[in-house]
C-alpha positions as CSV (number, residue, x, y, z in Angstrom):
1,M,0.3,-6.3,-23.6
2,K,1.1,-3.5,-23.2
3,A,-0.9,-2.2,-20.4
4,L,0.0,-5.1,-18.5
5,F,3.3,-4.7,-18.7
6,L,3.2,-1.2,-17.2
7,L,0.4,-2.7,-14.5
8,G,2.9,-4.7,-13.7
9,L,5.4,-2.5,-13.2
10,V,3.2,0.6,-10.9
11,V,2.6,-3.2,-8.8
12,L,6.0,-3.6,-8.6
13,V,6.8,-0.2,-7.5
14,L,4.1,0.5,-5.0
15,G,5.1,-3.5,-3.0
16,V,8.6,-2.9,-3.6
17,L,7.6,0.8,-1.3
18,S,5.4,-0.8,1.0
19,F,8.6,-2.7,2.2
20,F,9.7,0.8,3.7
21,V,7.5,2.8,3.6
22,P,5.1,4.3,7.1
23,L,1.9,4.6,6.9
24,P,0.4,7.5,8.9
25,H,-2.2,5.8,11.8
26,R,-4.5,9.0,13.0
27,E,-7.2,7.8,15.7
28,R,-9.4,10.4,18.1
29,H,-10.3,8.9,21.3
30,G,-13.5,11.1,23.7
31,V,-15.9,11.5,24.9
32,S,-18.5,14.7,23.0
33,I,-22.1,15.6,25.8
34,G,-23.6,18.8,24.1
35,D,-21.4,21.1,22.9
36,A,-18.5,20.2,25.0
37,S,-16.1,17.6,24.3
38,I,-13.2,15.8,25.7
39,G,-10.7,13.6,23.9
40,V,-7.6,12.5,22.8
41,T,-5.9,12.1,19.2
42,T,-2.6,9.7,18.9
43,S,-0.7,8.5,15.5
44,S,1.3,6.1,14.4
45,K,3.3,5.1,11.7
46,E,2.3,1.2,10.7
47,T,4.4,-0.7,7.9
48,V,2.5,-3.0,5.7
49,S,2.5,-6.7,6.1
50,P,5.6,-8.2,4.8
51,I,3.6,-11.2,3.3
52,V,1.5,-8.4,1.6
53,S,3.8,-6.9,0.6
54,G,5.9,-10.1,-0.5
55,V,2.2,-10.5,-2.5
56,L,3.1,-7.5,-4.4
57,V,5.8,-7.4,-5.0
58,L,5.5,-11.1,-6.5
59,A,2.1,-10.3,-8.2
60,G,3.8,-7.1,-9.5
61,A,6.7,-9.5,-11.6
62,G,4.6,-12.7,-12.9
63,M,2.5,-9.7,-14.6
64,L,6.0,-7.8,-16.0
65,I,6.8,-11.0,-17.2
66,A,2.9,-12.1,-18.1
67,G,3.2,-8.4,-20.3
68,R,6.2,-8.7,-22.3
69,G,5.0,-10.7,-26.1
70,K,6.5,-11.5,-28.1
71,S,8.3,-8.5,-30.3
72,S,7.6,-9.6,-34.0
């Protein structure tokens, strides 16, 4: 049961961080003819959808509750 608790804690932390931390995304657009190439590289930072973040938080909380177990 400790493994489920720890996994739930990790998922919960990742879910909370996904609300605030943007993920970098880089794309390259261009044309290559033989050895010559012309292109543009664009970069942007996008956050994860709030729905996905909410699902991660709820799943992590559920795993924490299921994994806490009863101590004898």
